[in-house]
C-alpha positions in Angstrom: 96.8 110.8 153.3 95.8 107.1 153.1 97.1 105.3 150.1 94.5 103.9 147.8 94.8 100.1 147.0 93.9 100.5 143.3 95.1 103.3 141.1 94.3 104.4 137.6 97.3 105.9 135.7 97.2 107.5 132.3 100.5 107.3 130.3 100.5 110.4 128.0 103.0 112.0 125.8 103.9 113.1 122.3 104.6 110.6 119.5 108.0 109.1 119.3 108.7 110.1 123.0 109.3 106.4 124.0 105.9 106.1 125.5 105.4 102.5 124.4 108.7 101.4 125.8 107.9 103.1 129.1 104.5 101.4 129.1 106.2 98.0 128.5 108.7 98.9 131.3 106.0 99.5 133.9 103.6 96.7 133.0 105.8 94.0 131.5 103.8 91.3 129.8 100.6 91.8 131.7 98.9 93.8 128.9 95.8 93.6 126.8 94.5 95.4 123.7 91.1 96.7 123.0 89.5 99.7 121.2 88.1 102.8 122.7 84.3 102.8 122.5 83.1 103.8 119.0 86.6 104.3 117.5 89.3 102.0 116.0 92.1 103.6 118.0 93.9 101.0 120.1 93.3 101.1 123.9 96.4 99.5 125.4 96.2 98.8 129.1 98.3 96.8 131.6 98.7 96.5 135.3 101.4 95.9 137.9 101.5 95.7 141.8 104.0 97.9 143.7 104.3 98.1 147.5 100.9 96.4 147.8 99.0 98.7 145.5 97.6 97.5 142.1 98.2 100.1 139.4 96.1 100.0 136.2 98.0 101.8 133.5 96.5 103.0 130.2 98.7 103.9 127.3 97.0 106.9 125.7 97.4 107.6 122.0 100.5 109.7 121.2 99.5 113.3 120.4 101.3 116.7 120.2 98.4 118.5 122.0 95.1 118.1 123.8 93.0 119.9 121.4 90.2 118.3 119.4 91.5 118.4 115.9 92.4 114.7 115.4 90.9 111.5 116.6 93.9 110.6 118.8 93.8 114.0 120.5 90.1 113.6 121.2 90.4 110.1 122.5 93.2 111.1 124.9 91.5 114.2 126.1 88.1 112.3 126.6 89.9 109.7 128.7 91.5 112.3 131.0 88.1 114.2 131.4 85.8 111.2 131.8 88.0 108.7 133.6 89.7 111.1 135.8 92.9 109.1 136.5 94.7 109.3 139.8 98.0 110.2 138.1 99.2 111.2 134.7 102.7 110.0 133.7 103.8 112.5 131.1 106.6 110.8 129.0 108.9 113.4 127.8 111.8 113.0 125.2 114.8 114.3 127.1 116.7 115.0 123.8 114.0 117.3 122.6 112.9 118.8 125.9 111.7 122.1 124.7 109.3 120.6 122.1 108.0 118.1 124.7 107.2 120.7 127.2 104.3 122.1 125.1 102.4 119.0 125.8 103.5 119.0 129.4 102.0 122.4 130.0 98.6 121.3 128.7 98.6 118.3 131.0 99.5 120.5 133.9 96.7 122.8 133.1 94.2 120.0 133.5 94.9 119.9 137.2 95.9 116.2 137.6 98.7 114.8 139.7 101.6 114.6 137.2 104.8 112.6 137.2 107.2 113.5 134.4 109.1 110.5 133.0 112.2 112.1 131.4 112.8 109.4 128.9 115.7 108.8 126.4 118.3 110.3 128.8 120.9 108.1 127.0 120.2 109.9 123.7 120.3 113.3 125.5 123.7 112.4 127.0 125.0 111.3 123.6 123.9 114.6 122.1 125.9 116.4 124.7 123.0 117.5 127.0 123.1 117.7 130.8 119.8 118.2 132.5 119.5 119.4 136.1 116.7 117.2 137.3 116.3 119.1 140.6 116.0 122.4 139.0 113.6 121.1 136.4 111.4 119.6 139.2 111.4 123.0 140.9 110.4 124.8 137.7 107.5 122.4 136.9 106.4 121.7 140.5 106.1 117.9 139.9 108.4 114.8 140.3 110.8 114.4 137.3 112.2 110.9 136.9 115.0 110.3 134.4 114.4 107.0 132.6 115.6 104.9 129.6 112.5 102.9 128.9 114.0 100.5 126.4 116.6 99.4 128.9 114.3 99.4 131.9 116.2 102.2 133.8 114.3 104.2 136.3 111.4 101.7 136.6 111.4 101.5 140.5 111.9 105.3 140.8 109.0 106.0 138.4 106.7 103.5 140.2 107.7 105.1 143.5 107.0 108.6 142.3 103.5 107.5 141.0 102.5 106.3 144.6 104.1 109.5 146.1 102.0 111.8 143.9 98.8 110.1 145.0 99.6 110.7 148.7 100.4 114.3 148.1 97.5 116.5 149.1 98.1 119.6 147.2 101.2 120.3 145.1 102.4 123.6 143.6 102.5 122.6 139.9 103.6 125.2 137.3 101.0 127.7 136.2 101.5 129.1 132.8 101.0 132.9 132.7 99.4 134.2 129.6 100.5 137.8 130.4 98.0 140.3 128.9 95.2 137.7 128.8 95.8 136.4 132.3 93.3 138.8 134.1 90.6 138.0 131.6 91.3 134.2 132.0 90.9 134.5 135.8 87.6 136.4 135.4 86.3 133.7 133.0 87.4 130.9 135.4 85.6 132.6 138.3 82.4 132.7 136.2 82.8 129.1 135.2 83.2 128.1 138.9 79.6 129.2 139.6 78.2 126.8 136.9 77.5 123.1 136.7 80.8 122.8 134.7 82.7 123.1 138.0 81.7 119.6 138.9 83.1 117.7 136.0 85.8 119.8 134.2 89.2 121.3 135.2 88.2 125.0 135.2 91.6 126.5 134.4 92.1 124.2 131.4 88.5 124.9 130.2 89.0 128.7 130.4 92.2 128.4 128.4 90.7 126.3 125.8 87.6 128.5 125.5 89.7 131.6 125.0 91.9 129.8 122.4 88.7 129.0 120.4 88.7 125.2 120.9 85.6 123.9 119.1 85.1 121.0 121.5 85.4 123.2 124.5 82.7 125.5 123.1 80.5 122.5 122.4 80.8 121.5 126.1 80.0 125.0 127.2 76.9 125.2 124.9 75.7 121.8 125.9 75.7 122.7 129.6 74.9 126.4 129.6 73.3 127.1 126.3 74.3 129.0 123.1 73.4 132.4 124.6 75.2 132.1 128.0 77.2 135.0 129.5 80.3 132.8 129.7 80.3 132.0 126.0 79.8 135.7 125.1 82.6 136.6 127.4 85.0 134.2 125.7 84.1 135.5 122.3 84.5 139.1 123.5 88.0 138.3 124.9 89.1 137.0 121.5 87.4 139.7 119.5 88.9 142.6 121.5 92.3 141.0 121.6 92.5 140.4 117.9 91.3 143.9 117.2 94.2 145.4 119.2 96.9 142.9 118.1 98.2 141.6 114.8 97.6 138.0 115.8 95.0 135.5 117.1 94.6 134.8 120.7 95.7 131.2 120.1 98.9 132.4 118.4 99.7 134.7 121.4 99.1 131.9 123.8 101.4 129.6 121.9 104.1 132.4 122.1 103.6 132.6 125.9 104.2 128.8 126.2 107.2 129.1 123.9 108.9 131.7 126.0 108.3 129.7 129.1 109.6 126.5 127.5 112.6 128.4 126.4 113.2 129.8 129.8 113.0 126.4 131.5 115.4 124.8 129.0 117.8 127.7 129.3 117.9 127.3 133.1 117.9 123.5 133.4 119.9 122.3 130.3 123.5 122.7 129.5 125.1 121.6 126.3 128.6 120.7 125.6 130.2 122.5 122.6 130.0 120.3 119.7 131.6 120.9 116.4 129.1 118.9 114.3 125.7 117.3 114.2 124.2 114.8 116.6 124.0 111.2 115.5 120.4 111.5 114.1 121.4 114.4 112.0 124.5 112.6 110.7 122.2 109.7 109.7 119.7 112.0 108.2 122.4 113.7 106.0 122.6 110.4 104.2 119.1 109.0 104.4 117.3 112.2 103.7 119.7 113.3 100.9 117.7 114.5 97.9 119.2 111.8 95.6 119.8 109.0 98.1 116.4 109.1 100.0 114.3 107.6 97.2 116.9 104.8 96.7 117.1 103.9 100.4 113.2 103.9 100.5 113.0 101.5 97.6 115.7 99.3 99.0 113.9 99.3 102.4 110.6 98.2 100.8 112.4 95.6 98.8 114.2 94.2 101.8 110.9 94.0 103.7 109.3 91.9 101.0 112.4 89.8 100.4 112.4 88.8 104.1 108.7 88.5 104.7 107.2 87.3 101.4 110.1 85.2 100.1 111.7 83.9 103.2 108.4 83.9 105.2 106.8 81.8 102.5 109.6 79.2 102.9 108.5 78.8 106.5 104.9 78.1 105.5 106.1 74.8 104.2 106.8 73.8 107.9 103.6 75.5 109.1 101.1 74.0 106.6 101.5 70.4 108.0 100.1 71.6 111.3 97.1 73.2 109.6 96.7 70.0 107.6 96.6 68.0 110.8 94.1 70.4 112.3 91.8 69.8 109.3 92.2 66.1 109.8 91.2 66.3 113.4 88.2 68.4 112.6 87.2 65.9 109.8 87.5 63.0 112.4 85.1 64.8 114.7 82.5 65.5 112.1 80.0 62.9 110.7 81.7 60.4 108.4 81.7 61.1 104.6 79.1 59.5 102.4 79.8 57.5 99.2 78.9 60.4 96.8 77.5 63.1 99.1 78.6 64.2 102.5 76.3 65.2 105.4 75.6 69.0 105.3 77.3 69.6 108.7 80.5 67.9 107.3 80.6 69.8 104.2 80.0 73.1 106.0 82.5 72.4 108.8 85.4 71.4 106.3 84.5 74.5 104.1 84.9 76.7 107.1 88.3 75.0 108.0 89.6 75.2 104.4 88.6 78.9 104.3 90.5 79.6 107.5 93.5 77.6 106.7 94.0 79.3 103.4 94.6 82.5 105.4 96.2 81.1 108.5 98.9 79.6 106.3 100.3 83.1 106.0 101.0 83.6 109.7 104.8 83.2 109.4 104.8 85.8 106.7 102.8 88.3 108.9 105.0 87.7 112.0 108.1 88.7 109.9 106.3 91.6 108.1 104.9 93.1 111.3 108.3 92.7 113.1 110.0 94.6 110.3 107.4 97.4 110.3 107.7 97.7 114.1 111.5 98.0 113.7 110.9 100.9 111.2 108.5 102.6 113.6 110.6 102.2 116.7 113.8 103.2 115.1 112.4 106.5 113.7 112.8 105.8 110.0 109.0 105.4 109.5 108.7 109.2 110.3 111.5 109.8 107.7 109.5 107.8 105.2 106.6 110.2 105.9 108.9 113.2 105.3 110.2 111.8 102.0 106.6 111.1 100.8 105.4 114.5 102.0 107.4 116.1 99.1 105.5 114.0 96.6 102.2 114.7 98.2 102.5 118.3 97.9 103.0 118.1 94.1 99.9 116.0 93.8 97.4 118.2 95.6 97.7 116.3 98.9 98.7 117.6 102.3 101.6 116.7 104.6 99.2 115.3 107.1 98.0 112.8 104.4 101.2 110.9 105.2 99.8 109.3 108.5 96.5 108.1 106.8 98.5 106.5 104.0 100.9 104.8 106.5 97.9 103.5 108.6 96.3 102.4 105.4 99.4 100.4 104.5 102.1 102.3 102.5 104.1 99.1 102.4 101.7 96.6 103.7 99.9 95.5 106.9 97.7 98.6 107.4 94.0 99.0 107.3 91.9 101.6 105.4 89.4 102.0 108.1 91.8 103.8 110.7 93.5 105.4 107.6 90.2 107.1 106.7 89.4 108.0 110.2 92.8 109.7 110.8 92.1 112.2 108.0 90.2 114.3 110.6 93.5 116.0 111.3 93.9 117.4 107.8 92.9 121.1 108.1 91.7 121.8 104.5 88.7 119.9 102.8 90.3 119.5 99.4 93.4 117.5 100.6 91.2 115.7 103.2 88.7 114.4 100.6 91.5 113.5 98.2 93.2 111.5 101.0 89.9 109.8 102.0 89.3 108.7 98.5 92.9 107.4 97.9 93.8 105.7 101.2 92.0 102.5 100.1 94.5 102.1 97.3 97.2 101.3 99.9 98.2 97.7 100.6 96.1 96.9 103.6 96.7 93.8 105.6 93.8 92.0 104.0 95.3 92.3 100.5 98.5 90.6 101.3 97.2 87.0 101.3 95.7 87.4 97.8 98.9 89.0 96.4 101.0 86.3 98.0 98.8 83.5 96.7 99.1 84.7 93.1 102.7 85.7 93.3 103.7 82.2 94.6 101.7 80.5 91.9 102.5 82.6 88.9 105.7 84.7 89.6 107.7 82.3 91.6 111.0 83.4 90.1 110.2 87.1 90.6 108.6 87.1 94.0 110.5 90.1 95.5 110.2 92.1 92.3 106.5 91.5 92.0 105.8 92.4 95.6 107.9 95.6 95.2 105.9 96.4 92.1 102.6 96.0 94.0 103.6 98.0 97.0 105.1 100.9 95.0 102.6 100.9 92.2 99.8 101.5 94.6 101.6 104.7 95.9 102.0 106.0 92.3 98.3 105.1 91.5 97.1 107.0 94.7 99.2 110.0 93.7 97.8 110.1 90.2 94.3 109.6 91.3 94.6 112.3 93.9 96.0 114.7 91.3 93.1 113.9 89.0 90.5 114.4 91.7 92.0 117.6 93.0 92.2 118.9 89.4 88.5 118.0 88.7 85.8 117.2 91.3 87.8 118.7 94.2 89.4 121.7 92.4 87.3 124.3 94.2 88.8 123.4 97.5 92.0 124.9 99.0 95.1 123.4 100.4 97.5 124.5 103.1 101.2 124.1 104.0 102.4 121.6 106.6 105.2 121.5 109.1 106.4 118.1 110.4 108.8 116.9 113.0 111.3 114.0 112.9 112.2 112.1 116.1 115.7 111.0 116.9 116.8 107.5 115.9 116.5 104.9 118.5 117.5 101.2 118.5 114.3 99.1 118.7 113.9 96.6 121.5 113.3 92.8 121.1 110.4 92.9 123.5 108.7 95.9 121.9 109.1 94.6 118.3 108.0 91.0 119.2 105.0 92.2 121.2 103.8 94.4 118.4 104.2 91.7 115.8 102.4 89.1 117.9 99.6 91.7 118.7 99.0 92.6 115.1 99.1 88.9 114.0 96.6 88.0 116.7 94.3 90.7 115.3 94.6 89.2 111.9 93.8 85.7 113.4 90.7 87.1 115.1 89.6 88.7 111.9 89.9 85.3 110.1 88.0 83.8 113.0 85.1 86.2 112.7 84.5 88.1 109.5 86.1 85.7 107.1 84.3 82.7 108.5 81.0 84.4 108.4 81.6 85.5 104.8 82.7 81.9 103.9 79.4 80.5 105.3 77.4 83.0 103.1 79.5 82.0 100.1 79.1 78.3 100.9 75.3 78.7 100.9 75.2 80.7 97.7 77.4 78.0 96.0 75.2 75.0 97.2 71.9 76.1 95.8 69.9 75.4 93.7 72.0 72.2 93.4 71.9 69.6 90.7 68.7 68.6 88.9 67.4 65.1 89.1 68.8 64.0 85.8 72.4 64.9 86.8 72.0 63.3 90.3 70.8 60.1 88.7 73.7 60.1 86.2 76.3 60.4 89.0 74.6 57.8 91.1 74.6 55.5 88.1 78.3 56.0 87.6 79.0 55.3 91.3 76.9 52.2 91.2 78.8 50.9 88.2 82.0 51.4 90.1 80.7 49.6 93.2 79.4 46.7 91.1 82.8 46.4 89.4 84.4 46.3 92.8 82.2 43.5 94.0 82.7 41.6 90.7 86.5 41.8 91.0 86.5 40.6 94.7 83.9 37.8 94.2 85.1 34.6 95.8 87.6 36.6 97.9 87.9 35.4 101.6 87.3 39.0 102.8 84.4 39.7 100.4 81.6 39.0 103.0 82.9 41.8 105.2 81.8 44.5 102.7 78.5 43.3 101.3 76.8 46.1 103.3 77.3 49.6 101.7 78.0 51.1 105.2 81.0 48.8 105.6 82.2 49.5 102.2 82.0 53.3 102.7 83.8 53.0 106.1 86.6 51.1 104.2 86.9 53.8 101.5 87.0 56.6 104.1 89.7 54.9 106.0 91.8 54.3 102.9 91.3 58.0 101.9 92.2 59.2 105.4 95.3 56.9 105.6 96.5 58.0 102.2 96.1 61.7 103.1 97.9 61.3 106.5 100.8 59.7 104.7 101.2 62.8 102.5 102.2 64.7 105.6 104.7 62.2 106.7 108.4 63.3 106.1 110.5 60.6 107.6 110.6 56.7 107.9 110.1 56.9 111.7 107.1 59.0 111.3 105.7 56.7 108.6 106.2 53.7 110.9 104.5 55.5 113.8 101.6 56.4 111.6 101.2 52.7 110.4 101.3 51.6 114.1 98.7 54.1 115.1 96.3 53.0 112.3 97.0 49.4 113.0 96.1 49.8 116.6 92.9 51.8 115.9 91.7 49.6 113.0 93.0 46.1 113.6 90.5 44.4 111.3 90.9 46.8 108.4 94.5 47.9 108.4 95.4 44.8 106.5 93.8 46.3 103.4 95.8 49.5 103.7 99.2 47.8 103.5 98.7 44.1 102.6 101.9 42.0 103.2 101.9 38.4 101.8 98.2 38.1 101.9 96.9 37.5 98.4 93.3 38.2 99.2 94.1 41.4 101.1 96.2 42.6 98.0 93.2 41.9 95.8 91.0 44.1 98.0 93.7 46.8 98.1 94.1 46.9 94.4 90.4 47.2 93.7 89.9 49.6 96.6 92.3 52.0 95.0 90.4 51.9 91.8 87.1 52.4 93.5 88.5 55.2 95.7 90.0 56.9 92.6 86.6 56.7 90.7 84.7 58.0 93.8 87.1 60.9 94.2 86.8 61.8 90.5 82.9 61.7 90.6 82.8 63.8 93.8 85.1 66.4 92.2 82.9 66.6 89.1 79.7 66.9 91.3 81.3 69.7 93.4 82.5 71.6 90.3 79.2 71.3 88.5 77.3 72.2 91.6 79.4 75.4 92.1 79.1 76.4 88.4 75.3 76.1 88.5 74.9 77.7 91.9 73.6 81.3 92.3 77.0 82.6 92.9 78.5 80.6 90.0 75.7 81.9 87.7 76.4 85.5 88.8 80.1 85.0 88.0 79.4 83.5 84.6 77.0 86.3 83.9 79.9 88.8 84.2 82.3 86.8 82.0 81.2 88.5 78.7 82.4 91.8 80.3 85.4 90.6 82.4 86.9 88.5 79.7 88.6 91.7 78.4 90.5 91.8 81.7 91.1 88.0 81.6 88.8 87.2 84.5 87.0 83.8 84.5 83.9 83.2 86.5 85.9 81.9 89.6 88.0 85.1 89.8 84.6 87.1 89.4 83.1 85.3 92.4 86.3 85.7 94.5 86.5 89.5 93.9 82.9 90.0 94.5 83.1 88.1 97.8 86.0 90.3 98.9 83.8 93.4 99.0 82.7 92.3 102.5 86.2 91.6 103.6 89.4 91.5 101.5 90.5 88.3 103.1 87.5 86.5 101.7 89.0 86.6 98.2 91.6 83.9 99.3 89.0 82.0 101.4 86.7 81.8 98.4 89.4 80.8 96.0 90.4 78.1 98.5 87.0 76.6 98.2 86.5 77.2 94.4 89.8 75.4 93.7 89.0 72.2 95.5 91.0 69.5 93.6 93.5 68.2 96.1 91.9 69.7 99.2 91.0 66.3 100.6 94.6 65.4 100.2 95.6 68.4 102.3 97.4 70.0 99.4 98.1 73.7 99.8 96.0 76.3 98.0 99.0 77.2 95.8 99.4 73.6 94.7 95.7 73.3 94.0 95.4 76.5 92.1 98.6 75.9 90.2 97.3 72.5 88.9 93.9 73.8 87.9 95.0 77.0 86.3 97.7 75.3 84.2 95.1 73.1 82.6 92.7 75.9 82.1 95.1 78.3 80.4 95.2 80.9 83.1 98.6 82.5 82.7 100.8 85.1 84.6 99.4 87.8 82.4 95.9 86.9 83.7 97.3 87.0 87.2 98.8 90.4 86.7 95.6 91.9 85.5 93.8 90.4 88.4 96.3 91.8 90.9 96.2 95.3 89.4 92.4 95.3 89.5 92.5 94.1 93.1 94.9 96.9 94.1 92.5 99.5 92.6 89.3 97.7 93.6 86.7 99.7 95.7 87.2 99.7 99.5 85.7 97.0 101.6 82.4 97.4 103.2 83.8 98.6 106.6 85.8 101.3 104.8 82.9 102.5 102.6 80.8 102.9 105.8 83.7 104.9 107.3 83.9 107.1 104.2 80.2 107.9 104.7 80.8 108.8 108.3 83.8 111.0 107.5 82.2 112.8 104.6 78.6 112.7 105.8 77.6 112.0 102.2 76.2 109.0 100.4 77.3 110.5 97.2 81.0 110.3 98.1 80.4 106.8 99.5 79.0 105.7 96.2 81.7 107.5 94.3 84.3 105.6 96.4 82.8 102.3 95.1 82.0 103.2 91.4 85.1 105.2 90.4 87.7 102.6 91.6 85.7 99.8 89.9 85.7 101.7 86.5 89.3 102.7 86.9 90.4 99.2 87.9 88.6 97.4 85.2 89.9 99.8 82.4 93.4 99.4 83.6 93.2 95.6 84.0 91.7 95.3 80.5 94.4 97.4 79.0 97.1 95.2 80.7 95.5 91.9 79.6 94.3 92.9 76.2 97.4 94.9 75.4 99.7 92.1 76.7 97.9 89.5 74.6 98.0 91.7 71.5 101.8 92.4 71.9 102.6 88.8 72.9 104.1 89.8 76.2 104.5 87.6 79.2 103.1 88.6 82.6 106.5 89.7 83.9 107.4 91.6 80.7 104.0 93.4 80.9 104.5 94.2 84.6 107.8 96.0 83.8 106.3 97.9 80.9 103.2 98.9 82.9 105.3 99.9 85.8 107.6 102.1 83.8 104.6 103.8 82.2 103.0 104.5 85.6 106.3 105.8 87.1 107.0 108.1 84.1 103.5 109.4 84.1 103.8 110.1 87.8 107.1 112.0 87.3 105.6 114.1 84.5 102.5 115.0 86.4 104.5 115.7 89.5 107.2 117.9 87.9 104.6 120.1 86.4 104.2 121.6 89.9 107.0 123.1 91.9 107.5 121.4 95.2 107.6 123.9 98.1 111.2 124.9 98.4 111.0 125.9 102.0 109.5 122.7 103.3 112.8 120.8 103.8 114.3 123.9 105.5 111.3 124.3 107.9 111.5 120.6 108.9 115.3 120.9 109.5 114.7 123.9 111.7 112.5 121.8 114.0 115.2 119.0 114.1 117.8 121.4 115.2 
């Protein structure tokens, strides 16, 4: 059979099977990330060339089956059916072979050419397992390649097996026998072969799914053959008659058949050394999952994450900010020159956009560290343990075990996003827990909230950075649990919940490449969001803050003040040898702009050599004007310099007053002030009102808006923390104010994209509105209690934080302990591990 020059390969497997490391091993750095059409699930693809053949490899979402219960399962299955890849590489965890075989059987039933990558062979060996590869190949009827993805072992062999599979005309892959149902399955398959479905779907797989009662398979059948087709009636008859004669469903019976086959394969292909104890993962779990130690390790893990990312990462921003400041200076130099009092609109807009972006891009070092640490947790296997620990709490608060994944995607620590969190609730089988999860996922610390928290923490809680971030990250979990309990006991109380069994992967050491790649990918997604949504929102905010503008009387007042300053300058330099150079206003404005730019540039200079290089650059670029920047021994130039400083200072003061007055009297400023009579109880001023309102479109916009509301020092390239700290200290804004703002922001309604997704998932405008109104009311009441109560008791922001945190924790414990946790859940999970 002639070898194709371009191949499409799908990489499929269960979660935590090492699929990502296998993908990295095959494709190297030649990868790109997109989204599957219509969903937010990542579509990771890459390519490589082997023996003259270009192989496009798509890393499918990790799933435990190919049913249609969750978004990931549907995405993986739709890819296989619609794209029809040449080969499926099924990544299997060698240390958990029996569990992995369930997915392998489903892939084989789809009729594709399959190569099994038997990954984590090193872990299997450490656990005392010996796998007979030849016998396993014989039993499965496909190539089985032992690999260790994180170390690159088996790469050539796997690539070679992929090509060999495409050349093979017809193999003899394993066919799962469903015993009593098998004759009926064959009859249904023969019927389907005579329909149009035979052209586009693997018939054996479709027959199995129809008999199992898979809703998506039935939808396909009805779509092509109609709701009254003989084939549909036959499938329902098979299920009905079987269930009438047996004490189980057809689906459970078929699972039993697969389980017996998997047990038979493992028994014939795997030998285990006699071991007196547990394997390494089980030994670690005896400590990390200990009833008393588990919460302590979890809290320490969260604390360490924030200590390294927020505290140490923020120290790195001191080295990163000068680069952003230089970028702003370059953009400013490309835009039209500044005017005496008012800048050209395009300059104002351009610098506004740059300031909005820089306020967020300043946190890139923090996110690189944060995402690296989260990737380490994911790859090591501890993230799944966190889900296991939290699952116990979820059960006591009316949530489901499968609520864990949506909360992790939403950002249990930080760095998630509520949109995929809400989308992933499709896998929760009962409506009560699903609705409670949808409505509480937005309380998690999504990626977009972190810049706002970081800003306020570094301005108002400098001495307590780690503790404050620990408070914010864990408080939101407690808040979500309490809200979920309230909802399931009130508006959702008529719904039922269901038990949950979860699986824990073995521990694995993360790879530097995998961690670094994931951190860079996620940071790049953040940068793209800044470059799209945040910039767009900043333009809208800019427009709303510019109009209606100052009235004629105020414009005349400021112009008169500026004229006075200019006249004073001319009076002071009268008779000066250089005075004729500046009689034209344009030349005077050019001199002031040069002085301002030079002064700003010097603020970013950290050494004597750099200072000298800056002087030389300006002297070369402005030979006729540089003498007024640094006059040496020239009396007339010193006089110009002295009065230029006074004029530039007065101009800067007037421009700041104009900007502040213009913002206060703008449409958005008036809206913020209109809310002050209400929000004053929570300690919010009009600027905070505007920032929080703008964040509804995108959470990141809160920092971007604050960055342009607190403008004093922006032209000097001061960081937002410096500007906000200076202005708030003079206005009486205290850490207690900041605490109330942060708590409200944590409970604030979800962003626009999330509310739309809530509408999609619930198919209800009522629940979408509820998701906006309820958190607003809750957040405002809590923030008001914190601020008003703290003021009445004379407590500082940090003292109130401790008191409020203890109250929330105690309330959560009291509410949770009123319900008995399921005593069997831990045992059921351990049974799967062993």
